[in-house]
Every structure is written in structure tokens, then in C-alpha cells.
C-alpha positions in Angstrom: 98.0 -36.9 -128.7 101.7 -37.4 -129.2 103.9 -34.3 -129.5 107.5 -34.4 -130.9 109.7 -31.5 -130.4 112.2 -31.0 -133.2 115.3 -32.9 -133.5 118.2 -30.8 -132.3 121.8 -31.5 -133.4 124.8 -29.4 -132.2 128.5 -29.6 -131.9 129.9 -30.8 -128.5 132.1 -28.2 -127.0 133.0 -30.2 -123.8 132.8 -33.7 -122.9 129.3 -34.3 -121.5 128.7 -35.8 -118.0 127.2 -39.1 -117.7 126.7 -41.7 -115.0 127.0 -45.5 -114.8 129.0 -47.9 -117.1 128.7 -45.8 -120.2 130.4 -42.8 -118.6 134.0 -44.1 -119.3 132.9 -44.9 -123.0 131.6 -41.5 -123.4 134.5 -39.6 -121.8 137.3 -41.6 -123.5 135.6 -41.6 -127.0 135.3 -37.7 -127.3 132.1 -37.3 -129.3 131.8 -34.3 -131.6 127.9 -34.0 -132.0 124.9 -34.2 -129.7 121.4 -35.1 -131.0 118.4 -34.5 -128.7 114.6 -35.0 -129.1 111.7 -35.2 -126.7 108.4 -36.9 -127.3 105.4 -36.8 -125.1 103.2 -39.9 -125.2 99.5 -40.2 -123.9 100.3 -43.6 -122.2 101.6 -44.6 -118.9 105.2 -44.8 -118.2 105.5 -48.6 -118.1 103.6 -48.9 -121.4 106.0 -46.4 -123.1 109.1 -48.0 -121.5 108.0 -51.4 -122.5 107.6 -50.5 -126.1 110.8 -48.7 -126.5 113.0 -51.1 -124.5 112.0 -54.0 -126.7 114.7 -54.6 -129.4 111.9 -56.3 -131.5 110.2 -53.0 -131.9 113.1 -51.3 -133.3 112.0 -52.3 -136.9 108.7 -50.6 -136.3 110.4 -47.2 -135.7 113.1 -47.4 -138.4 112.5 -46.2 -141.9 111.6 -49.1 -144.2 114.3 -47.9 -146.7 117.0 -48.7 -144.1 116.0 -52.4 -144.5 116.7 -53.1 -140.9 117.2 -56.7 -140.0 117.8 -57.7 -136.4 120.1 -60.7 -136.4 120.2 -61.4 -132.7 117.8 -60.3 -129.9 118.9 -61.3 -126.3 116.4 -63.1 -124.3 116.2 -60.3 -121.9 117.4 -56.7 -122.1 119.7 -55.9 -119.2 123.1 -54.4 -118.5 125.7 -56.0 -121.0 123.0 -57.4 -123.5 124.2 -57.1 -127.0 122.0 -56.7 -130.2 123.2 -57.2 -133.8 121.6 -55.5 -136.8 122.0 -55.3 -140.4 120.7 -52.2 -142.2 121.4 -49.8 -145.2 122.5 -46.3 -144.9 121.9 -45.0 -148.5 123.6 -47.6 -150.7 125.9 -48.9 -148.0 125.1 -52.3 -146.1 126.1 -51.8 -142.5 126.5 -54.2 -139.6 125.9 -52.8 -136.3 126.3 -54.2 -132.6 124.8 -52.3 -129.8 125.5 -53.1 -126.1 123.2 -52.0 -123.3 125.7 -50.1 -121.1 123.2 -48.9 -118.6 119.7 -50.3 -117.7 117.3 -48.8 -115.2 113.9 -50.4 -115.9 111.2 -47.8 -116.1 113.5 -44.9 -116.1 116.3 -45.1 -118.5 118.7 -47.1 -120.7 121.8 -46.5 -122.7 122.9 -48.3 -125.7 126.4 -47.9 -127.1 127.8 -48.9 -130.5 130.4 -51.7 -130.3 130.5 -52.1 -134.1 129.0 -49.9 -136.9 129.3 -46.8 -139.0 130.2 -44.2 -136.3 133.4 -43.7 -134.5 131.3 -43.1 -131.4 127.6 -43.7 -130.7 126.1 -43.3 -127.2 122.3 -43.4 -127.0 120.4 -42.5 -123.9 116.7 -43.0 -123.7 115.0 -41.4 -120.5 111.4 -41.8 -119.5 109.4 -39.8 -116.9 105.8 -39.7 -115.9 103.8 -36.5 -116.1 100.5 -37.4 -114.7 99.1 -40.1 -116.9 101.6 -39.2 -119.8 105.1 -40.1 -120.4 107.9 -37.8 -121.6 110.6 -39.7 -123.5 113.9 -38.1 -124.2 116.6 -39.3 -126.6 120.2 -38.0 -126.2 122.7 -39.3 -128.7 126.5 -38.3 -128.5 128.3 -39.3 -131.6 131.3 -38.9 -133.9 132.0 -39.9 -137.4 135.0 -41.7 -138.7 137.4 -40.4 -141.3 138.5 -37.3 -139.4 138.2 -34.0 -141.6 136.2 -35.8 -144.2 133.6 -36.9 -141.7 133.3 -33.2 -140.5 132.7 -32.1 -144.1 130.2 -34.8 -144.8 128.3 -34.3 -141.5 126.2 -31.2 -142.3 125.2 -32.4 -145.8 124.6 -36.1 -145.2 124.6 -37.4 -141.7 122.9 -34.7 -139.8 119.9 -34.4 -142.3 119.8 -38.2 -142.3 119.7 -38.5 -138.4 116.9 -35.8 -138.4 114.8 -37.8 -140.8 115.4 -40.9 -138.9 114.4 -39.4 -135.5 111.5 -37.4 -137.0 110.3 -40.6 -138.5 110.4 -42.3 -135.1 108.2 -39.4 -133.7 105.7 -39.9 -136.7 105.4 -43.7 -136.0 105.0 -43.0 -132.3 102.1 -40.7 -133.1 100.6 -43.5 -135.0 101.3 -46.1 -132.5 100.2 -44.2 -129.4 98.0 -41.5 -130.9 
């Protein structure tokens, strides 16, 4: 059994606290929105962490319509590793580069967007054991480009799209670990 709590998106009122290498990025970038979701998996912590920390599995948890193509997978995931993607957001082709800003094997990792569609994208993945199960939490702080236009588009286009993407991840996770 895998349970996924709803995908929550809310406006950021104050700069969130963070630790490690991603802290300065988050503090200086001033995100406008926060996305959170929690998934409980009926697998041990190391199995869950191993699956979600493998860049090669990103395609499995991304909706097919986004046509994700990973262009460069580093030999090992660790602090500073970069991953290049190509995908579609609606009709738009997007190139995206993520950098692993924080890496704590078996517990957490943070990836940040170095190039892509967002002005800010800071994504923390945390994992904790609850008996034989694993609780995985995603926390994303982000901001759109285009100032006021981005703010107008967010509730009608971006927020619904992110909810669908993260709900899809929950569905695929249920199939993978259910």
C-alpha cells in the first residue's frame, strides 16, 4: 500500500530556512511559491532512497506527454553532480539543468535548477523510516519568470500542471511499490 497526501501549493510569505549548500541559493533567489507532498511507501528506506535518487528513474515518474529525455546522467549522484534534461511543457520544448546542491545518502537530497523554465527551483527530497515503511517528502520552492505576468499565469497554468505532475508521481509510485 502506498498513500499519497495531496499536493499542496501555497504562496511563500517569508524566506524559508534551509541548511547546507542550497541555503544561499534559496535565500538569495526569493521564491514565491512552495509545493509539498508526502508519500508513504511499503518498502525499506534504502530501497526507496535508491529508486528516487537514481536520475535514470526520473523518466518513469514523469508523465509521458512531457517527453522527458535525459541527456547526461553523471556516473555517481553526489554534491555538485549535474543532470541535463530536455522535456516539453505543453507545446514548449524546454532544456533543464539540475545540480545536486546537497547530498545526504539515505536521508535527503536537494536539486536546484541551474537552467530551465523557472526563475527559482529548489527541490528537497527527504526520506525517513517508519518501521518497515518509508515516508518520502517533497518540498519545492519556486518562482516563475516574467514578474507580474508569471503571477497571473501561475494559478491557471503552472500550479495545476505541477499538481498533475506530482500526483502522477504518486500514482506511478503506487504501481511501482504497491
